[in-house]
N, C-alpha and C positions, 0 to 999 in steps of 0.2 A: 634653112639656108638653101639657096638655089645652087645647082651644080656648078655654074660658071664661077660664082663667088667662092665656093668651096675650092675649086681648082686653083683659083688665083691665090688663096691663102695657103694652099699646100705648097706653092712655089716660094713662099716667104717674101720678105721685103716690105711688109705692111706694118702699120701701127694699129693696135686694137686699143682704143681709148674707152675704158669701161667706167661707168658710174657705179659706185658701191651699192651693196644690197640695201633693202628697205631698213631705214633707221627708226628708232623710237620717236614718238611724237614730242615736240617741244623744240627748244633752241639750245645751242651750245651756250654755256655760261659766259658771262663777261670776263671772268677770271680763267678763261680757257688755258689749260695746261696739257700739252701733248703727253706728258708722263703720268697724267691722272685722268683715266677714262671717266671718272665721275663728274668731270667738268664739261663733258661733251655728250652729244647724242651718240648712241651706240647702235649696233645692229639689233633689230628685233629678231624674234625666233624665225619669222618668215624670211628676213634678210639673210640669216644664217643658212636656211634651206636653199635660198636662191643662189648663194655663193657656192655651196656644195654642188648643186645641180649644174651651175655654169662650168665648174671644173670637170665634172663628169662628161658633159657634152663636148668640151674641148678635147678630152682624151678619146671619147668615142669617135669624134670626127677626125681625129689624128692631126689636128692643126699643129704645125711645128711652132713651138714657143721658144724665144730667145730668153734664157734665164740669166739673171734674176728678173722677176717682174717688178715694176716700180709702183710704189704706193705713196700717196699723200701721208703726212705724219699723223693723221687722225686715227683714233682707235677703230672706227668703223671701216676705213679703207684698208688698214693693215689686216684686220680680221677677215675682211672679204678676200683679200689676196691670199692670206694663209689658208683659208678654207677651200678656196678654188685651186690653188697651185702648190700648197705645201709650205709650212712655216720656214723651211730652210731656203726657199726659193724667192724670198721677198727682200727687196731693197727699199728702204724708206728714203724718199727723196723730198726734202723740204720745199723744192720748187713748186710742187703741186698744191701747196697751201695757197699759193698765189691765185689759183683758179677759184678757190673758196672765197677769196677777197672780192672777186668780181660781183658777188651777190650782196656785198655790203655798201654798194653805191660809192665806189672810189671816185676821186677826181678824174676828169677827162685825161689828164696827163698820166696818172697812175694806171688807169684802165688801159691806155695805149701802150704803156711800158710792159704791162703784163701780157697783153695780146701780142706785142712784138716778140717777147721771149717765147710765148707759146708757139708762134709761127716758126721760129728758129728751131724749136724742139721737134716740131712735126715735119720739118724738111729733111731730117737726118735719116738716111736709109739704113735699116738694121743690117748688120754684117752677116747674119744668118737668121733663119726662121722669121718670126714675127715678134715685134716688141709689144709688150703688154704694159699698159699704164692703168692703174685703178685710182681714180680720184673722184671728182665732184661734177655735178651738172653745171650748166652755164645759165645765166639769165637768158630769156627769150631774145633771139636776134643778136646775141653776142657770142663770139668765139665759135664753138661747135654747136651752139644752141641748146635747147632743152634736151635732156636725156633722161629716160625712165630709169627706175632702179634696175641695176644690172643690164642696162642698155649699153650697146656697143657702137661706137662710131669707128668705121674702118677707113683708115687714112692711107693713101699711097704717097709716100714721100718722093719728091722729085730731085732732091739734093739741096745742099746749102745755097741759099739766095736764089733758088729756082722756084721753090714753092712746094705745094702738095695738093692732092685732090681728095675730096671726100668721096669714097666709093660707095658706101652704104651706111645706113643707120638701122641697127637691128634691135628689136626688143628681145627679152629673154626667151619669149615663146618662138621667135623667129629661128632660134637655134635648135628647136625641137625637131626630131626626125620622125 
C-alpha cells in the first residue's frame, strides 16, 4: 500500500469493501440455507490463511476500523470476517446477500434496485475510523466490478445523495509491506 493511501486511511472516513477469502470449488446448493454451511461454498484452507493474513496486515498497518465489521450472511463471509477481525466484532447484515444476487442474472429492474441500495450504502460517511464490509465480488462491469479473493475496494463516501469515489482497488498482495 502506498504511503498516500495509508495516510488517507489513517484519517478514517472510508469504506473498505472486501471480497471474502478463497472458497471451495463448486456452487452453493439450490436449497441454500444461511444456517447450514453444508448448503453453501465455504472457505478453503487457503481462504482461511488469507483472512488471517488480512487481519494481521490491518493491525500491522494500524488502519483504524469502525467496529463491528459487516458481513454477508454466507458462512464464507462470516468466517472471513471472524478470522480477520475477531468473532465478537462481526455484524451479519442480510443486505449484502443482495450483492450475491447480482451474479444470478436478475431482471434489469431488480439489478437497478440492488445497485441503488448499494450506492446509498456507499454514500454514508463512517462516524469514526473506516467501515469494513465483507461480502462478494460483482459481475464484470457492474457495481464495484470484479474483485479478487480478499481484494479490497476503497471507497470515499461523499454523503447521502452526493455520491462516493472509488479511491483504489487492492489485491491481498498490495497490502504486503
